[in-house]
C-alpha positions in Angstrom: 2.0 5.8 6.0 0.0 4.2 8.8 -2.3 1.8 7.0 -5.1 1.4 9.5 -5.7 0.1 13.0 -3.9 3.2 14.1 -4.9 2.7 17.8 -5.5 -0.6 19.5 -7.7 -2.1 20.6 -10.8 0.2 20.1 -9.7 3.2 18.1 -9.9 6.7 19.6 -12.8 8.6 21.0 -11.8 12.3 20.7 -9.0 14.5 19.5 -7.7 14.9 23.1 -7.8 11.2 23.7 -4.9 9.4 25.4 -4.2 7.5 22.1 -3.2 10.7 20.3 -1.1 11.8 23.3 0.7 8.5 23.1 1.3 8.9 19.4 2.9 12.2 20.0 4.9 11.0 22.9 6.3 7.9 21.2 6.9 9.1 17.7 7.3 12.9 17.8 8.9 13.8 21.1 12.5 13.3 20.1 13.8 16.8 19.6 17.2 15.6 18.5 15.8 13.1 16.0 14.1 15.5 13.6 14.0 12.8 10.9 11.2 11.1 12.8 9.0 14.3 12.7 7.6 13.7 9.2 4.0 13.7 7.8 2.0 10.7 8.7 -0.4 9.7 5.9 -3.1 7.8 7.6 -6.0 5.5 6.6 -8.7 3.8 8.7 -8.7 0.1 9.8 -11.4 -2.0 11.3 -10.2 -1.3 14.9 -10.5 2.4 14.2 -14.2 1.8 13.5 -14.6 0.4 17.0 -14.1 3.9 18.2 -15.0 7.3 16.9 -13.3 7.1 13.5 -14.3 10.6 12.6 -12.1 12.1 15.3 -9.1 10.6 13.5 -10.1 12.5 10.4 -10.8 15.7 12.3 -7.5 15.5 14.1 -5.9 16.5 10.8 -7.0 20.1 11.3 -7.0 20.1 15.1 -4.8 22.6 17.0 -3.3 19.8 19.0 -1.9 18.2 15.8 1.8 19.1 16.0 3.0 20.8 12.8 0.0 19.2 11.0 1.9 15.9 10.8 -1.2 13.7 11.3 -2.7 13.8 7.8 -6.1 12.1 7.0 -8.4 14.7 5.5 -11.0 12.1 4.7 -11.4 8.4 4.7 -10.0 8.5 1.1 -7.7 11.1 -0.4 -4.6 11.4 -2.7 -1.3 13.2 -2.9 1.9 13.1 -5.0 5.6 12.7 -4.3 8.6 13.3 -6.5 9.7 10.1 -8.3 12.3 11.1 -10.8 14.9 13.7 -12.0 12.6 15.2 -14.7 9.6 16.0 -12.5 8.1 12.5 -12.6 5.6 12.0 -9.8 4.3 9.0 -7.8 0.6 9.4 -7.0 -0.6 7.9 -3.8 -4.2 7.1 -3.0 -5.3 6.4 0.6 -8.5 4.3 0.5 -11.1 2.8 2.8 -12.3 -0.8 2.1 -13.5 -1.6 5.6 -16.9 -2.6 4.0 -15.4 -6.0 3.1 -15.3 -7.0 6.8 -18.7 -8.2 7.9 -18.3 -7.1 11.6 -17.5 -3.5 10.5 -20.2 -3.6 7.9 -22.8 -4.6 10.5 -21.9 -1.7 12.8 -21.5 0.8 9.9 -24.0 -0.3 7.2 -23.4 3.0 5.3 -20.0 1.7 4.3 -21.5 -0.8 2.0 -23.9 1.7 0.5 -21.0 4.1 0.0 -18.8 1.5 -1.8 -20.0 2.2 -5.4 -19.4 5.9 -4.7 -15.9 5.2 -3.3 -15.0 3.2 -6.4 -16.3 6.0 -8.6 -14.2 8.4 -6.6 -11.1 6.3 -7.1 -11.6 6.0 -10.9 -12.1 9.8 -11.2 -9.2 10.6 -8.8 -6.7 8.6 -10.9 -7.5 10.7 -13.9 -6.2 13.8 -12.1 -2.6 12.3 -12.5 -2.4 11.2 -16.1 1.4 11.5 -16.2 2.1 9.9 -12.9 5.0 7.4 -13.2 3.7 5.3 -10.4 0.2 4.8 -9.0 0.2 3.4 -5.4 -2.8 2.5 -3.4 -2.6 2.0 0.4 -5.5 0.7 2.5 -6.0 -1.5 5.5 -7.6 -4.7 4.1 -5.5 -6.8 1.6 -6.8 -8.3 -1.6 -4.5 -11.3 -1.2 -3.4 -13.2 1.9 -1.9 -16.5 2.9 -3.2 -16.1 6.4 -6.3 -17.9 7.6 -7.9 -15.2 9.7 -8.9 -12.8 6.9 -8.9 -15.0 3.8 -12.6 -14.6 3.1 -12.5 -10.8 3.5 -9.6 -10.6 1.0 -11.4 -12.8 -1.5 -14.6 -10.7 -1.1 -12.7 -7.5 -1.7 -10.7 -8.8 -4.6 -13.3 -10.5 -6.8 -16.9 -10.3 -7.9 -17.4 -14.0 -7.0 -15.6 -15.8 -4.1 -16.1 -18.9 -1.9 -17.6 -18.8 1.6 -17.9 -21.9 3.6 -17.6 -23.9 0.4 -20.4 -22.0 -1.4 -19.8 -19.6 -4.3 -20.9 -16.0 -3.4 -21.6 -13.3 -6.0 -21.6 -10.2 -3.8 -17.9 -9.5 -4.0 -16.5 -6.0 -4.3 -14.3 -6.7 -7.4 -11.6 -4.2 -6.5 -8.8 -6.0 -8.4 -10.5 -5.3 -11.7 -10.8 -1.6 -10.8 -7.1 -1.4 -9.9 -6.1 -3.0 -13.2 -8.5 -0.6 -15.1 -6.9 2.4 -13.4 -3.4 1.2 -14.0 -2.2 0.8 -10.5 1.4 -0.4 -9.9 1.5 -1.1 -6.1 -0.9 -2.0 -3.3 0.2 -1.7 0.3 -2.1 -3.3 2.9 -2.1 -4.4 6.5 -4.7 -6.3 8.6 -2.9 -9.6 8.8 0.0 -8.6 11.0 2.5 -10.3 8.8 4.7 -9.6 5.8 3.4 -11.1 2.5 4.0 -10.3 -1.2 1.9 -11.2 -4.2 1.8 -10.2 -7.8 -1.5 -9.5 -9.6 -1.0 -10.0 -13.4 -3.0 -7.8 -15.7 -2.8 -10.5 -18.3 -4.3 -13.6 -16.8 -2.9 -15.7 -19.6 0.5 -14.6 -18.7 -0.2 -15.5 -15.1 -1.0 -19.0 -16.2 2.2 -19.2 -18.3 4.4 -18.3 -15.3 4.9 -20.3 -12.2 2.4 -18.0 -10.6 2.5 -19.4 -7.1 6.3 -19.1 -7.0 6.3 -15.7 -8.5 3.6 -14.3 -6.2 5.2 -15.6 -3.0 9.0 -15.7 -3.6 10.1 -13.4 -6.4 12.4 -10.7 -5.3 12.3 -8.8 -8.6 9.2 -8.3 -10.9 10.5 -7.7 -14.4 9.0 -5.5 -17.0 6.2 -6.9 -19.1 6.4 -8.1 -22.7 7.4 -5.7 -25.5 4.7 -3.5 -26.9 3.8 -3.1 -30.6 6.7 -0.7 -31.1 9.2 -3.2 -29.8 9.7 -1.3 -26.6 9.9 -3.0 -23.2 6.4 -3.2 -21.7 5.6 -1.4 -18.5 2.3 -2.9 -17.4 2.8 -6.5 -16.3 0.7 -6.0 -13.2 0.6 -4.9 -9.6 2.8 -5.6 -6.6 0.6 -6.4 -3.6 2.4 -6.2 -0.3 0.9 -6.8 3.2 3.1 -5.2 5.8 3.5 -5.8 9.5 3.0 -3.6 12.6 5.8 -1.3 13.5 6.5 -1.4 17.3 7.5 1.6 19.3 10.8 0.0 20.2 12.4 0.4 16.8 11.5 4.1 16.5 12.5 4.8 20.1 16.0 4.1 18.9 15.6 6.8 16.4 16.3 4.6 13.4 15.0 5.7 10.0 15.3 4.0 6.6 18.4 4.8 4.5 18.1 6.4 1.1 16.5 6.0 -1.3 13.7 4.8 1.0 11.4 7.7 1.0 8.3 6.3 2.7 7.5 3.9 5.5 4.3 1.9 5.7 3.2 0.2 8.9 0.1 -1.1 10.4 -0.8 0.9 13.5 1.1 3.8 15.1 1.0 2.1 18.5 2.2 -1.4 17.4 0.2 -4.7 17.8 0.5 -8.4 18.4 0.3 -11.2 15.9 -3.2 -12.6 15.4 -3.2 -16.3 16.3 -5.7 -16.9 13.5 -3.6 -15.2 10.8 -0.4 -17.2 11.2 1.5 -17.8 8.0 5.1 -18.4 6.8 6.1 -14.7 6.7 5.3 -13.4 10.2 7.6 -10.8 11.5 7.0 -7.5 13.4 8.2 -4.6 11.3 7.3 -2.3 8.5 7.9 -1.6 4.8 10.3 1.0 3.5 9.6 2.1 0.0 11.4 4.3 -2.5 11.9 4.9 -6.2 15.2 5.0 -8.0 15.9 6.2 -11.6 18.8 5.9 -13.9 19.2 7.2 -17.5 19.4 4.7 -20.4 19.6 5.0 -24.1 17.3 2.7 -25.8 17.6 1.5 -29.4 14.5 0.0 -31.0 14.9 -3.4 -32.9 15.6 -3.2 -36.6 12.3 -4.8 -37.4 10.3 -2.0 -35.9 12.3 1.3 -35.8 15.7 0.7 -37.3 18.3 3.0 -36.0 15.9 4.9 -33.7 17.5 5.9 -30.4 15.8 7.7 -27.6 16.6 8.7 -24.0 14.6 6.9 -21.3 14.9 6.3 -17.6 14.8 3.0 -15.9 12.6 3.6 -12.9 12.5 1.0 -10.0 10.0 0.9 -7.2 11.9 -0.7 -4.3 10.0 -2.3 -1.4 11.9 -3.5 1.6 10.4 -5.5 4.5 12.3 -4.4 7.6 12.3 -6.1 11.0 11.4 -3.9 14.0 13.5 -6.2 16.2 16.9 -5.4 14.7 16.3 -3.3 11.6 17.4 -6.1 9.3 16.0 -6.3 5.7 13.8 -9.4 5.7 13.0 -9.2 2.0 13.4 -6.8 -0.9 11.0 -6.6 -3.9 11.4 -4.4 -7.0 9.1 -3.4 -9.8 10.8 -1.9 -12.9 9.5 0.5 -15.6 10.9 2.3 -18.6 10.0 6.0 -18.6 10.5 8.5 -21.4 13.3 11.0 -20.9 
């Protein structure tokens, strides 16, 4: 997954542009490293809007697209991927929230007009996957950030009201509420050129009861939520929000690919990038996120106070997110989110 700013510094202009040629040369030209020739699920970032963003969408069906590996059928789309032994699926949603950035909005005013329709699309699209074990959104702009450069944009995207220059604004895009309503589990974003992790609680009272600042920034494992009315472990504590770095060519030139069970790689920009001086924070590292889902069977016995003696087969399903350095391939941090799925 390339989560925006696919070509620096000014996007691409046409399907035969040098940027696309560079993408093919750097990432797809290793005939002996077939593991690198995988589908690229792409979304748009603000730098892509500095060029002809439509050509990146059109390249999906262009004859110069090798084996159809570049995949961005629109500025928003969805797909599924296997996520368990019994046919469970993870549903992925590529999304465009560039309207939160004022510079992009000024050059493309239709983005803001389109925003209510985009949100309506997302709500409707989620209903196509009612049995999805995991719902994962990937987009360029984060809803949370510790960086200084894009803090206002994140606040505007996340909430209905936010603070700008010390003044409360009420024109926010309120995306977090939508994601909770739709039952999303994971959000992968870029834009800040640094690794970050946060956790968005669905239950804001629960967020207050936990040491939220510590959990959002330092927890390596997000537990299941509280038990439900039937005494079963809860599954809906909230959303992992991860901001990933930019994957440089150097790491992929060495032909390295994530080990199993890491099934997906998320990075900002197919051509790499430099750290933004205005976005410096404690977690800066050049690299990418490797994601995967593991499952293991478990026999669950309900408490005597609810369903005495009732046993049922379930699966423990874990979404694993590893932040990996492009410099040496080391795991910088690992985060997990756990669910209990019916057998």
